[in-house]
C-alpha positions in Angstrom: 112.7 94.3 72.2 110.7 94.1 75.4 112.9 96.8 77.0 110.8 99.6 75.6 107.5 98.2 76.8 105.8 99.4 79.9 105.0 96.6 82.4 101.4 95.5 82.7 99.7 94.8 86.0 96.2 93.5 86.7 94.7 93.1 90.1 92.7 90.0 91.0 89.4 91.8 90.7 90.2 92.9 87.1 91.2 89.4 86.1 87.8 88.1 87.1 86.1 90.8 85.1 88.2 90.1 82.0 87.5 86.3 82.2 83.8 86.9 82.6 83.7 89.4 79.8 85.5 87.0 77.5 83.0 84.2 78.2 85.7 81.6 77.7 84.3 79.5 74.8 86.9 76.8 75.6 87.4 75.1 79.0 89.5 72.2 80.2 88.5 69.0 81.9 91.2 67.7 84.3 91.8 64.0 84.1 93.9 62.3 86.8 96.8 60.4 85.2 98.5 59.5 88.5 97.9 60.2 92.2 99.9 59.7 95.4 102.9 61.7 94.4 104.6 63.4 97.4 105.1 67.1 96.6 105.9 66.5 92.9 108.0 69.3 91.4 109.2 68.6 87.8 107.7 66.7 84.9 109.3 65.3 81.7 107.9 63.0 79.0 109.3 59.6 78.1 108.6 57.4 75.0 105.6 55.1 74.9 103.4 57.4 77.0 105.5 57.3 80.2 106.4 60.2 82.4 109.4 61.1 84.6 108.4 63.0 87.8 110.5 64.4 90.6 109.3 64.4 94.2 110.8 67.2 96.3 111.8 64.8 99.2 114.4 63.3 96.9 112.7 60.7 94.7 112.6 60.3 90.9 109.9 58.1 89.5 108.6 56.8 86.2 104.9 57.0 85.9 103.4 54.3 83.6 100.8 55.2 81.0 98.1 53.7 83.2 99.1 55.8 86.1 101.1 53.3 88.1 104.0 54.8 90.0 107.3 53.0 89.6 109.6 52.7 92.6 112.1 55.5 93.3 114.9 55.2 90.8 118.3 54.5 92.5 121.4 56.4 91.6 120.6 60.0 92.7 123.3 62.0 94.4 123.0 63.1 98.0 120.7 66.1 98.5 119.6 68.4 101.3 115.8 67.9 101.2 113.9 70.3 103.5 111.8 73.4 103.3 111.8 74.4 99.6 114.8 72.2 98.8 115.2 68.7 97.5 114.9 67.2 94.1 113.3 69.9 91.9 113.3 70.2 88.1 114.0 67.5 85.4 114.1 67.6 81.6 115.1 65.1 78.9 117.8 65.9 76.4 116.6 66.9 72.9 118.5 63.7 71.7 117.0 61.5 74.4 115.8 58.8 72.0 119.4 58.2 71.1 121.3 59.0 74.3 118.8 58.5 77.1 120.2 61.6 78.8 118.4 63.6 81.4 119.2 66.7 83.4 117.9 67.5 86.9 118.5 70.1 89.5 118.5 69.7 93.3 119.6 71.2 96.6 123.2 70.0 97.0 124.7 69.8 100.5 128.2 71.1 101.1 130.9 68.4 101.3 131.8 69.8 104.7 131.0 72.7 107.0 127.3 72.9 106.3 125.2 74.8 103.8 123.7 74.0 100.5 123.0 75.4 97.1 121.3 74.5 93.8 123.2 72.1 91.6 122.5 70.8 88.0 123.4 67.2 87.1 123.4 65.1 84.0 122.6 61.3 84.0 121.6 58.5 81.8 118.2 56.7 82.3 118.7 53.0 81.9 117.0 51.4 78.9 114.5 49.5 81.1 113.7 52.7 83.1 114.9 51.0 86.3 117.7 53.3 87.5 119.9 56.3 86.5 123.5 55.9 85.7 126.6 58.0 85.0 125.6 60.9 87.2 127.7 63.9 86.8 127.2 67.3 88.5 127.7 69.9 85.8 127.2 73.0 87.9 127.0 74.0 91.6 125.8 77.4 92.8 128.4 79.3 94.8 128.7 80.1 97.6 127.0 77.4 99.6 124.8 78.9 102.3 122.6 77.5 105.1 119.1 78.1 103.9 115.9 76.1 103.1 114.5 78.7 100.7 114.8 80.2 97.2 116.5 77.6 95.2 115.0 78.6 91.9 115.8 75.5 89.8 114.1 75.5 86.4 116.1 74.0 83.5 115.7 74.9 79.8 117.6 73.6 76.8 118.4 76.6 74.7 117.8 76.8 71.0 119.2 78.9 68.1 117.6 79.1 64.7 115.1 76.5 65.8 117.6 73.9 66.9 119.2 73.0 70.3 122.5 74.9 70.5 124.2 72.7 73.1 123.6 75.0 76.1 121.4 74.9 79.2 119.8 77.7 81.1 119.3 77.3 84.9 117.4 79.7 87.2 118.9 80.3 90.6 117.2 81.9 93.6 118.7 84.5 95.9 118.6 82.2 98.9 116.2 84.6 100.7 118.4 86.2 103.3 121.2 86.8 100.8 119.0 89.0 98.6 121.7 91.7 98.2 123.9 89.1 96.4 121.5 89.3 93.5 123.2 92.6 92.5 126.8 91.3 92.7 128.5 89.3 90.0 130.9 87.4 92.3 128.3 84.8 93.3 125.4 82.9 91.7 122.6 84.0 94.0 119.6 85.5 92.1 121.0 84.7 88.7 120.2 82.9 85.5 123.3 80.9 84.5 124.1 79.3 81.1 126.4 76.4 80.6 127.3 73.9 78.0 126.0 70.4 78.3 129.3 69.1 79.5 129.4 71.8 82.3 131.9 74.1 80.6 131.2 77.8 80.1 130.0 79.0 76.7 132.6 81.4 75.2 129.9 84.0 74.3 128.4 84.3 77.8 128.3 88.0 78.7 130.7 88.1 81.6 133.4 85.8 80.3 136.8 87.4 80.9 135.4 90.1 83.2 137.3 90.5 86.4 135.3 89.8 89.5 132.4 88.2 87.6 131.5 84.5 87.5 131.5 83.4 83.8 128.4 81.2 84.1 126.2 84.2 84.7 123.7 85.1 81.9 121.5 87.7 83.8 121.2 88.9 87.3 119.1 90.9 89.8 116.5 88.1 90.1 114.7 86.8 93.2 113.3 83.3 93.0 112.6 81.9 89.5 110.4 78.8 89.5 109.3 79.0 85.9 111.2 79.1 82.6 110.4 78.1 79.1 111.1 78.9 75.4 108.6 80.8 73.4 107.7 79.4 69.9 110.1 82.0 68.4 113.0 80.5 70.5 113.2 83.4 73.0 113.9 82.5 76.7 111.2 83.5 79.3 111.2 83.2 83.1 109.0 84.3 85.9 109.9 84.9 89.5 108.4 85.3 92.9 108.2 88.8 94.3 108.1 89.5 98.0 104.6 90.5 98.9 103.4 91.4 95.5 105.5 92.0 92.4 105.8 88.5 90.9 107.3 89.1 87.4 107.6 87.7 83.9 111.0 88.5 82.3 112.8 87.8 79.1 116.4 87.6 80.4 118.9 89.1 78.0 122.6 88.5 78.3 124.3 90.7 80.9 121.2 92.6 81.9 120.2 93.5 85.5 116.6 92.8 86.4 116.7 94.9 89.5 116.0 92.8 92.6 116.1 93.9 95.4 116.7 97.5 94.4 113.5 97.8 92.3 110.3 95.8 92.8 106.5 96.2 92.5 106.1 94.3 95.8 106.6 95.2 99.4 108.1 93.7 102.5 106.3 90.8 104.2 103.9 92.4 106.6 104.0 95.7 104.8 106.5 98.4 104.3 109.0 99.3 101.6 111.6 97.1 100.1 114.8 99.2 100.3 114.0 102.7 98.9 110.5 101.6 97.7 111.2 102.3 94.1 110.0 100.5 91.0 112.5 101.8 88.4 116.1 102.8 88.1 118.5 103.5 85.3 120.4 100.4 84.2 117.7 98.0 85.5 115.2 96.2 83.4 111.4 96.5 83.7 109.5 93.2 83.8 107.3 92.4 80.8 104.5 91.8 83.2 103.9 91.7 87.0 101.2 90.7 89.4 99.9 92.6 92.5 98.9 90.8 94.6 101.2 87.9 94.1 99.9 84.7 92.6 103.1 82.7 93.6 103.9 81.4 90.1 105.4 78.1 89.3 105.7 76.2 86.1 105.5 77.9 82.7 104.9 76.8 79.1 103.7 78.1 75.8 101.0 76.1 74.0 102.0 75.4 70.5 99.4 72.8 69.6 95.8 73.5 68.4 94.2 70.8 70.7 92.2 73.5 72.5 91.4 75.5 69.5 93.2 78.2 67.6 92.4 80.9 70.2 94.6 79.2 72.7 97.5 78.4 70.4 100.5 80.6 71.4 99.1 81.4 74.8 101.3 81.3 77.9 100.3 79.0 80.8 101.6 79.7 84.4 100.6 77.8 87.5 99.6 79.6 90.7 100.7 78.1 94.0 99.0 80.7 96.1 95.5 80.6 94.6 95.6 77.1 93.0 94.7 77.9 89.4 96.3 77.6 86.0 96.7 81.0 84.4 96.1 81.2 80.6 97.7 84.4 79.3 96.9 85.9 76.0 99.7 88.0 74.4 100.1 90.3 71.5 102.3 89.0 68.8 105.2 88.6 68.3 105.9 86.9 71.6 107.8 89.9 73.0 104.6 91.8 73.1 102.2 92.7 75.9 99.9 90.7 78.1 96.4 91.6 77.0 94.2 89.2 78.9 94.4 86.5 81.6 92.0 83.6 82.4 91.9 81.4 85.5 91.6 77.6 84.8 91.1 74.8 87.4 89.8 77.2 90.0 88.2 75.7 93.1 90.2 72.5 93.1 92.1 73.5 96.2 95.5 72.3 94.8 98.7 74.2 94.3 99.8 74.2 90.7 103.6 73.4 90.7 104.4 72.6 87.1 102.7 72.8 83.6 104.0 71.2 80.4 102.8 70.5 76.9 103.0 66.7 76.2 104.0 65.0 72.9 100.2 64.6 72.3 99.8 68.4 72.3 97.8 68.4 75.5 98.7 70.2 78.7 99.8 68.3 81.8 99.9 69.7 85.3 101.5 68.7 88.6 99.8 69.6 91.9 102.0 70.1 94.9 100.9 68.4 98.1 101.7 65.3 100.1 99.2 63.5 97.8 100.0 65.4 94.6 98.6 64.5 91.3 99.6 64.4 87.6 96.7 65.8 85.6 96.0 65.7 81.9 93.9 68.6 80.7 91.3 67.4 78.1 89.5 70.0 76.0 86.2 70.6 77.8 
């Protein structure tokens, strides 16, 4: 449905003008839930007002409702923490109340010979929240490669007809210096993959049975996706970092090619064309939306509650690492429509926004990425 839409781009100056013209009747008031988190990356919600937070250096913590940080949970597998790598995203299973199951992704070191890649694991959180157990790696990105960049690593539990369908989406980066791999189907670099919750490959994946293609691949031609979510209609959305400009929002469809690094609205670091310097090519999908200059997006969620008023319900929220704001994005409906307006929230705080989620209470929660990162609850202002 989005394939026929032209991409929308708004420069930073235009964004300010739009926000000013709108007047923003509603604002938010950030309330610190927890502080002292070292480069927090992923956030999930536990019963009784608790939170599960990953720290990139390789720690998983439970945050109590009063903001107290629990000790690092034992039981995590070995990981190669450094640069952009470490312990990254985490989600709870849709059936968590019954099975206590969680999924997390991390930079997994090679068993021998060096290198690393993104891996997705399943585990059980003990009933007393003191440790994780029964850890099983469900998927390992191939090939392993020595790099500290572009791990991707956002996890989404897929739905069909409004219910979890037993599969997981995982975003995978191109590993930076292996960007050409994003156009090849014999590797997992620059891909969205889809697997069953036991690690097996869904039979309806688009490349199952195709010679020379890895069956886990859902879509390809991506750069570094650090945001992914489901829209209220169940559609799967991602965003990815462009090079210098050209960050994108996409709705990855099975078997489709999203163009990186052949087409992009960005340019090389320091200036100059990427490849042929083209933005469109037959057989390659256009983004739903893109940003020039880059905002360095991370975290992504649709607001389904009315806690901030009806005007915000159905809006998309994306964090900006580069500029340190939370982007509220208005869309035409249905959700495969166009971006019509953007608003900057939390400006001036000087903190990189790493993740944004909607809590069980209907409020938005944000992680800020620094050596003294914070978990914020956004109260209606």
